N, C-alpha and C positions, 0 to 999 in steps of 0.2 A: 606620828601617833606612837604612843608607847604601848607596851604589851597589854596593859589594863584596858586601854581604849580600843585596841584591836579585838580583844576578847569580848568586850561589851558590844562592839559592832557585830561580831560574829554571832553572838547569841540573839541580838535583836533581829538580825537577818534570818537566822535559823528558825525563829518563832513565826516569822512572816515571810516565807519564801516566795509567795506569789507577788509580793510587792518589790522584790529586789531589782528585777529587770526594769520596771517602770521608773524606779528611783534612780538607778544608774543613768538611764536614758534621759530622764528629766534633768538630772544634774549636768550632764554633758551639754544638752541643748541650752540650758540656762547660761552656762559659761560661754558658749559660742555666740548666743544672741547678745549677751551683755558685752562681750569683747567687740562685737560688730558695732553696737550702738554707742558704747561708752568707754571702751578701752580701760585704762587704769583707774579712771574716775570712779568706777563701780566699787573699788576697794576702800574708798574714803567714806565718810559718814554723811554724804549728800543724798540728793534725790535719786541718783543713779544706784546707790546701794539699796535704797528702799525698793526700787524697781526690781533689782536682782532677787531680793528676799521674797517679794510677792510673786514674781514669776516662777521661782523655784517651787514654791508650794502649788501654784496653779498647774505647772507641768507635771509634777508628781501625781496629782489627783487626775488630771486629764489623761495621762498615759495609763494610769491604773484602771480607770473606767473604760478606756479603749480596749484593754485586755479582758474586759468582762467582769471586773471586780465592782462590787456595789459602791455607789457614791458615798454613803455614810461611812463605810469601812475605809474607803480611800481617803476621805477627809481625816478620819481618826489616825490613820497611818501617817499621813503627811505631817500632822501635828506632832505625833509621837517621834517621828524621825527627825524633824527639824528642831524640836525641843531638845532631843538628845544631842544634836549637833551643837546647839548653844551651850549645853552643859560640858561637852568634851573640849570645846575651844572657847573658854570663858572670856568675856569682855568685861569692861567696866559696867556697873549697874545701868547707867543711862543708855549705853550702846546696846546692852542686852535687851532692855525694854523696847528700844527702837526696833531691833531685829525681830523680836517676838511679835510686836505690834504689826509690822509689815508682813510677817508670815501669816498672821491671822487675816489681814486685809486680802491677801492673795487667796486664801482658802474661802473666804466669804464671797469674793468676786467670782471664783470658778463655779460656785454653787448657782449663781444667777446666769452664768454664761455657758453652762454645760451644754454640749452639743455643737458648739462652734469649733472651727478648726484652729490650729495653732497660730496661724497668721492673724486671725481675727482676735484671738486672746492677746497676743502681743500688741496689736494695734490698740485695743481697748486699754491695756495697761500703760502703753506709751502716752496716751491722752491724759492719764492721771499724774504723770511725772511732774509737769509744770505746776500742778495743783498741790504738790507735796508741801506740807507745812513744817517750818523750822520749829523745833522745840528744844527747850533748855532744862526742863525738869521732868521728873517722872509723872508728876500730877498733870502736866500739860499733855504728855503722851497719852495718858489714860482718857483724856477728854476727846480724842480724835478717833471716833469709832470707825469711820468708813473711808478715811483718807490716808494716804501714805504720809509718813513723817520722816524727817531727817534732822541731823544735829548741826551740820555745817552749811 
């Protein structure tokens, strides 16, 4: 990260201090779970990457709610933070659309699964991975509201 990105992260965190710890914990847990299940494949543009993005959003929200933060504020924070991440580490337009889509799928899923423990959340999301749909255009990604999408 360059200075501008660090400064941006500092101010984003300073404005939302109660979400910092759940975000750090959610990020670490996401990395550990994805390494366990998928290894390096999670860094490609396949279903494993879709899983990682959805799980990251789910865990940020889940851990924020566990700390007593309201669900709607936790959802808004997860969107704001993960959108910020996509802005500071830009991808090609199709990859960015895929990541943003899978982030949204994770946030939508946690809304219906709120109250379950982390193992249950991971299990539910793992069931969705084989159903992930390969997409090659932005238009195709926009048509897949409730399923994970991948490019490879």
